[in-house]
C-alpha positions in Angstrom: -16.0 -14.8 7.3 -17.5 -11.7 5.7 -19.0 -12.2 2.3 -16.4 -11.6 -0.4 -17.4 -8.7 -2.7 -15.2 -9.9 -5.6 -12.2 -8.1 -7.0 -12.1 -4.4 -6.0 -10.0 -2.2 -8.3 -10.1 0.5 -5.6 -7.9 -1.7 -3.4 -4.8 -1.1 -5.5 -4.2 2.5 -4.7 -2.4 4.8 -7.1 1.3 4.5 -6.9 3.5 7.6 -6.2 6.1 8.7 -8.7 9.6 7.4 -8.2 13.1 8.7 -8.6 15.6 5.9 -9.2 19.1 5.3 -10.4 21.1 7.0 -7.6 24.0 5.4 -5.8 23.5 3.5 -2.5 23.9 5.4 0.7 26.3 4.0 3.4 26.8 4.2 7.1 25.1 6.7 9.3 23.3 8.5 6.5 21.7 5.3 5.3 20.6 4.4 8.8 19.2 7.9 9.4 17.1 7.8 6.2 15.9 4.2 6.9 14.8 5.1 10.4 13.1 8.3 9.2 11.2 6.5 6.4 10.1 3.6 8.6 9.0 6.0 11.4 6.8 7.8 8.8 5.3 4.5 7.6 4.5 3.5 11.2 2.8 6.8 12.0 0.8 6.7 8.7 -0.3 3.1 9.5 -1.5 4.5 12.9 -3.6 7.2 11.1 -5.0 4.4 8.9 -6.1 2.4 11.9 -7.6 5.6 13.4 -9.5 6.4 10.2 -10.8 2.8 9.9 -12.2 3.0 13.5 -13.8 6.4 12.9 -15.2 5.3 9.5 -16.4 1.9 10.4 -20.1 2.8 10.0 -19.8 5.1 6.9 -21.7 4.4 3.7 -20.0 3.2 0.6 -20.5 6.5 -1.3 -18.8 8.5 1.5 -15.9 5.9 1.5 -15.3 6.5 -2.2 -15.1 10.2 -1.6 -12.5 9.7 1.1 -10.6 7.3 -1.3 -10.5 10.1 -3.9 -9.2 12.5 -1.3 -6.5 10.0 -0.5 -5.4 10.0 -4.1 -5.2 13.8 -4.0 -2.9 13.5 -1.0 -0.5 11.2 -3.0 -0.2 13.7 -5.8 0.1 16.6 -3.3 2.8 15.1 -1.2 4.9 14.3 -4.2 4.6 17.9 -5.4 5.3 19.3 -2.0 8.3 17.1 -1.5 9.8 18.0 -4.9 9.6 21.7 -3.9 11.3 21.2 -0.5 8.1 21.6 1.6 8.7 18.6 3.8 6.3 19.7 6.5 3.4 19.9 4.1 4.4 16.7 2.5 4.5 14.9 5.8 1.1 16.3 6.7 -0.3 15.1 3.4 1.2 11.6 4.1 -0.6 11.4 7.4 -3.7 12.7 5.7 -3.4 9.9 3.1 -3.4 7.3 5.9 -6.4 8.8 7.6 -8.5 9.2 4.4 -7.7 5.7 3.2 -8.6 4.4 6.7 -11.9 6.2 6.5 -12.6 4.8 3.1 -11.8 1.2 4.2 -13.5 1.4 7.6 -16.8 -0.3 6.5 -15.0 -3.1 4.7 -12.7 -3.8 7.6 -15.6 -3.6 10.1 -17.5 -6.2 8.1 -14.6 -8.6 8.5 -14.2 -7.7 12.2 -17.9 -8.5 12.8 -17.8 -11.8 11.0 -14.3 -13.1 12.1 -12.0 -10.8 14.0 -9.2 -13.4 13.9 -8.9 -12.9 10.1 -7.8 -9.3 10.6 -5.0 -10.3 13.0 -3.9 -13.2 10.8 -3.8 -11.0 7.7 -1.8 -8.4 9.7 0.6 -11.1 10.8 1.1 -12.5 7.3 1.5 -9.0 5.9 4.2 -8.1 8.5 6.2 -11.2 7.7 5.7 -10.8 3.9 6.8 -7.2 3.8 9.7 -7.7 6.3 11.0 -10.6 4.2 10.8 -9.0 0.8 11.8 -5.6 2.2 15.0 -7.2 3.5 15.7 -8.7 0.1 15.2 -5.4 -1.6 17.3 -3.4 0.9 20.1 -6.0 0.8 20.3 -6.0 -3.0 23.0 -3.7 -4.1 22.0 -3.8 -7.8 19.8 -1.0 -8.9 16.3 -2.4 -9.6 15.0 0.6 -11.5 14.1 -1.6 -14.5 11.5 -3.3 -12.4 9.2 -0.2 -12.2 7.8 -0.2 -15.7 7.1 -4.0 -15.6 5.4 -3.8 -12.2 3.4 -0.7 -13.2 2.1 -2.4 -16.4 1.3 -5.5 -14.4 -0.7 -3.4 -11.9 -2.7 -1.8 -14.8 -3.4 -5.3 -16.1 -4.6 -6.4 -12.7 -6.9 -3.4 -12.4 -8.3 -4.2 -15.9 -8.9 -7.8 -14.8 -10.7 -6.6 -11.6 -13.0 -4.4 -13.7 -13.8 -7.2 -16.1 -14.5 -9.6 -13.2 -17.1 -7.2 -11.9 -19.3 -7.7 -15.0 -18.2 -11.2 -16.1 -18.3 -14.4 -14.1 -14.7 -15.7 -14.0 -14.0 -18.9 -12.0 -11.8 -18.3 -8.9 -11.6 -14.6 -9.8 -11.0 -13.7 -6.1 -8.0 -16.1 -5.9 -6.6 -14.8 -9.2 -7.0 -11.2 -8.1 -5.5 -11.8 -4.7 -2.5 -13.9 -5.7 -1.8 -11.5 -8.7 -1.9 -8.6 -6.3 0.4 -10.2 -3.9 2.9 -11.0 -6.6 2.8 -7.4 -8.0 3.0 -5.7 -4.6 5.6 -8.1 -3.5 7.7 -6.9 -6.4 6.9 -3.3 -5.5 8.0 -4.0 -1.9 11.4 -5.3 -3.1 11.7 -2.3 -5.5 10.8 0.3 -2.9 13.2 -1.0 -0.2 15.9 -1.1 -2.9 15.4 2.5 -3.7 15.2 3.3 0.0 18.8 2.1 0.1 19.6 5.0 -2.4 17.3 7.7 -1.0 18.3 10.9 0.5 16.3 12.7 3.2 14.6 14.8 0.6 12.9 11.6 -0.8 11.9 10.2 2.6 8.2 11.2 2.4 7.5 9.9 -1.1 9.2 6.6 -0.4 7.4 6.3 2.9 4.1 6.8 1.0 5.1 4.1 -1.5 6.0 1.6 1.3 2.8 2.4 3.2 0.8 1.6 0.0 2.7 -1.6 -0.4 1.9 -2.6 3.1 -1.8 -1.6 2.8 -2.3 -3.4 -0.5 -0.6 -6.6 0.7 -2.8 -6.6 3.7 -5.9 -6.1 1.6 -5.0 -8.8 -0.8 -4.2 -11.3 2.0 -7.5 -10.4 3.7 -9.3 -11.0 0.4 -7.6 -14.3 -0.1 -8.4 -15.4 3.5 -12.0 -14.3 3.1 -12.5 -16.1 -0.2 -11.1 -19.3 1.3 -13.4 -19.2 4.3 -16.7 -18.1 2.7 
């Protein structure tokens, strides 16, 4: 397995703003919004894969620049969506996938070179993890708005831990980082699918961005955990 580089705060991408507290949708409208959001997530993951392939040989500095560009897309798509510019918001969503793929290309390529099966295993675990928790969130009729603040504070604490672990030797830091990230983004997955149940079409792009980031971060944390166990 590729050598683990330790906790990487950049893995936990910025989280889009949320709108919560509305009533659940029912029937055809709910199915329409669900299908639209999941379709957007699937296409964005496709752009992520494309970016990772194109950027597999990029240097670390260039990758950071693409990561910052991805953060800009997150803010931009939320602003565009709030102003009713859905086409622009969708373009920025796909740009987010491409830019994050470019930034992660060298990391994923190092895993692919050392042990390609780890990528497929991590992808399979991620699919099952997100599908299971997403089902729980979508099936929960109770509004889980109160989860957001707790999860966001936990995410900030995890990022702080990752920064400290770069400079201070902490036993099993990679395991703590990965398991902590999976717990937090597992919670975000439940939360995001719960608010998808209440979302109108005007919120489709921001929620798709949130679920995409959930999937991406779960994948990266699973991959980090597998890598740490195999090194």
